[in-house]
Every structure is written in C-alpha cells, then in structure tokens.
NUTORLO-522773 format. One line per 10 residues: number of its first residue (from 1); for each residue x, y, z of N, C-alpha, C. Coordinates in steps of 0.001 Angstrom, whole numbers. Layout:
// residues N
NUM> X/Y/Z/X/Y/Z/X/Y/Z | ...
END
This chain:
// residues 89
1> 12549/-12299/-4592/11993/-11029/-4162/10844/-10665/-5092 | 9746/-10235/-4517/8594/-9832/-5309/8633/-8338/-5563 | 7923/-7896/-6595/7864/-6479/-6934/6702/-5791/-6252 | 6409/-4577/-6705/5314/-3799/-6157/4027/-4164/-6885 | 2950/-4343/-6117/1646/-4570/-6724/544/-4288/-5711 | -660/-4100/-6239/-1818/-3755/-5424/-2776/-4942/-5345 | -3297/-5185/-4156/-4311/-6212/-3946/-5510/-5524/-3282 | -6699/-5696/-3865/-7897/-5033/-3348/-8900/-6092/-2895 | -9508/-5873/-1738/-10558/-6751/-1222/-11894/-6039/-1404 | -12831/-6739/-2053/-14153/-6178/-2323/-15221/-6912/-1525
11> -16265/-6194/-1167/-17459/-6794/-585/-18653/-6141/-1254 | -19489/-6968/-1854/-20665/-6485/-2582/-20278/-5455/-3635 | -19154/-5713/-4315/-18704/-4860/-5407/-18012/-3574/-5005 | -17824/-3340/-3723/-17154/-2118/-3257/-15860/-2482/-2537 | -14812/-1684/-2762/-13539/-1973/-2072/-13662/-1667/-581 | -13257/-2623/231/-13313/-2396/1683/-11916/-2272/2287 | -10914/-2749/1553/-9522/-2658/2009/-8618/-2950/825 | -7376/-2532/950/-6392/-2815/-100/-5015/-2895/551 | -4090/-3485/-182/-2717/-3587/304/-1792/-3357/-874 | -884/-2394/-727/104/-2120/-1764/1411/-2774/-1318
21> 1749/-3879/-1972/2954/-4630/-1631/4190/-3919/-2172 | 5191/-3789/-1337/6481/-3234/-1735/7460/-4387/-1932 | 8556/-4170/-2664/9512/-5265/-2881/9977/-5872/-1556 | 9901/-7197/-1493/10313/-7905/-282/10486/-9375/-596 | 11146/-10061/305/11273/-11509/201/9980/-12133/723 | 9595/-13244/168/8331/-13877/549/8280/-14253/2029 | 9417/-14434/2643/9434/-14825/4060/9297/-13624/5005 | 9401/-12404/4503/9319/-11229/5371/7877/-10976/5794 | 7696/-10764/7066/6385/-10500/7656/6401/-9147/8356 | 5214/-8623/8593/5100/-7352/9288/5498/-7517/10745
31> 6407/-6670/11187/6902/-6711/12560/6399/-5503/13356 | 6327/-4361/12670/5782/-3159/13301/5080/-2329/12238 | 4234/-1416/12673/3479/-573/11744/3625/893/12132 | 3300/1740/11158/3329/3178/11390/2164/3799/10622 | 1347/4582/11292/270/5284/10600/922/6352/9732 | 647/6297/8431/1295/7211/7498/386/8366/7103 | -882/8115/7057/-1895/9078/6637/-3224/8526/7128 | -4255/9339/7213/-5554/8756/7549/-5911/7686/6509 | -6185/6486/6973/-6556/5400/6076/-5396/4620/5497 | -4151/4927/5922/-2992/4189/5410/-1989/3904/6532
41> -1539/2652/6566/-591/2191/7569/552/1491/6842 | 1784/1851/7170/2949/1214/6551/3406/67/7445 | 3622/-1089/6824/4159/-2257/7529/5664/-2331/7309 | 6397/-2673/8379/7847/-2808/8317/8251/-4213/8754 | 9317/-4712/8146/9857/-6017/8526/10618/-5873/9844 | 11058/-6997/10372/11839/-6997/11617/13126/-6192/11451 | 13669/-6143/10229/14891/-5397/9953/14617/-3912/9704 | 13358/-3484/9763/13014/-2078/9588/12742/-1675/8148 | 12683/-2633/7244/12438/-2342/5829/10926/-2249/5578 | 10468/-1168/4880/9038/-1089/4560/8663/-2205/3579
51> 7589/-2939/3892/7207/-4076/3048/5818/-3914/2435 | 5057/-2927/2879/3743/-2737/2291/2976/-1600/2936 | 1913/-1193/2234/1045/-132/2737/-365/-690/2840 | -879/-748/4060/-2259/-1162/4275/-3154/35/3979 | -4156/-184/3157/-5100/877/2814/-6421/494/3468 | -6702/1124/4594/-7870/762/5386/-9115/1571/5029 | -8941/2634/4276/-10068/3473/3833/-9888/3772/2344 | -10155/2785/1477/-9878/2944/42/-10547/4162/-604 | -11714/4541/-129/-12422/5670/-746/-11748/7012/-464 | -10877/7068/518/-10204/8321/890/-8811/8475/292
61> -8340/7454/-412/-6963/7440/-911/-6871/8118/-2270 | -5812/8903/-2438/-5545/9529/-3733/-4155/9094/-4213 | -3951/9265/-5502/-2636/8947/-6070/-1558/9783/-5403 | -1839/11066/-5180/-805/11912/-4569/-520/11517/-3126 | -1526/11021/-2391/-1253/10607/-1004/-380/9351/-972 | -640/8415/-1873/213/7209/-1952/1624/7607/-2370 | 1736/8476/-3366/3064/8885/-3839/3844/9643/-2772 | 3179/10416/-1969/3853/11134/-879/4461/10123/103 | 3710/9086/425/4215/8055/1334/5365/7291/686 | 5188/6895/-578/6250/6163/-1276/7538/6970/-1335
71> 7446/8257/-1655/8640/9115/-1695/9312/9159/-329 | 8508/9289/721/9050/9331/2080/9762/8039/2474 | 9352/6935/1854/9976/5644/2138/11138/5340/1202 | 11371/6240/234/12491/6047/-694/12145/5275/-1953 | 10855/5164/-2281/10424/4465/-3489/10001/5454/-4567 | 10025/4993/-5805/9614/5826/-6936/8101/6025/-6915 | 7678/7110/-7544/6245/7386/-7687/5590/6318/-8548 | 4297/6128/-8345/3527/5253/-9212/2585/6124/-10031 | 1937/5550/-11036/978/6327/-11819/-420/5768/-11617 | -1399/6432/-12186/-2792/6066/-11942/-3113/4643/-12389
81> -2428/4135/-13390/-2706/2761/-13828/-2341/1739/-12751 | -1399/2074/-11875/-1030/1173/-10784/-2146/1053/-9745 | -2995/2062/-9676/-4112/2052/-8726/-5452/1838/-9418 | -5436/1485/-10699/-6668/1364/-11493/-7756/525/-10832 | -7448/-654/-10262/-8533/-1429/-9648/-9194/-706/-8490 | -8445/60/-7759/-8980/804/-6623/-9776/2018/-7085 | -9264/2705/-8092/-9925/3902/-8605/-11208/3540/-9349 | -11195/2436/-10102/-12361/2013/-10883/-13546/1665/-9986 | -13261/1181/-8818/-14343/775/-7902/-14906/2002/-7260
END
C-alpha cells in the first residue's frame, strides 16, 4: 500500500494539473469520480474507496479547500509543506 503524496505536471514551468494520491494498493484504479470542488475531482476504486484527488485547476486550489475534501473523505489534514511544489509554482 502506498501513502499520500502529490504529483504535479508542469508545462513551460507552470503547473497545469496535479494529483494527490491517497493510500491505496498499486492495483487499484479509478472506477468512478465525484466533483468535489471547482478544479478538484475525487477518484474512487471499484470498492468505493477514495484513491486520489485530481487537481484540474492548480492555480485555484488552496490548502483549506484540499483539507475540507480530505476531512470529508475521512483523512487527516495536510500542511502547506505537503503542497509546496504546487504552491511554489
């Protein structure tokens, strides 16, 4: 099982998308999605377990918006250092 981590995709030095991975088995894939906030979509496994948050509008995301979604999914809050690559860009 993998832990939580952030992956950011850049184009010409600017973030164009990001994905916040939630704990999951490497074989789990997205089965359904749910729009959680403008610019954020939660992916769920076939068993209904949240496996990640797609960040489709990185410039609109705040720490509090991510934490609100994480709390709603039953995960602990993260801090600004967890989003540092996204915030720095």
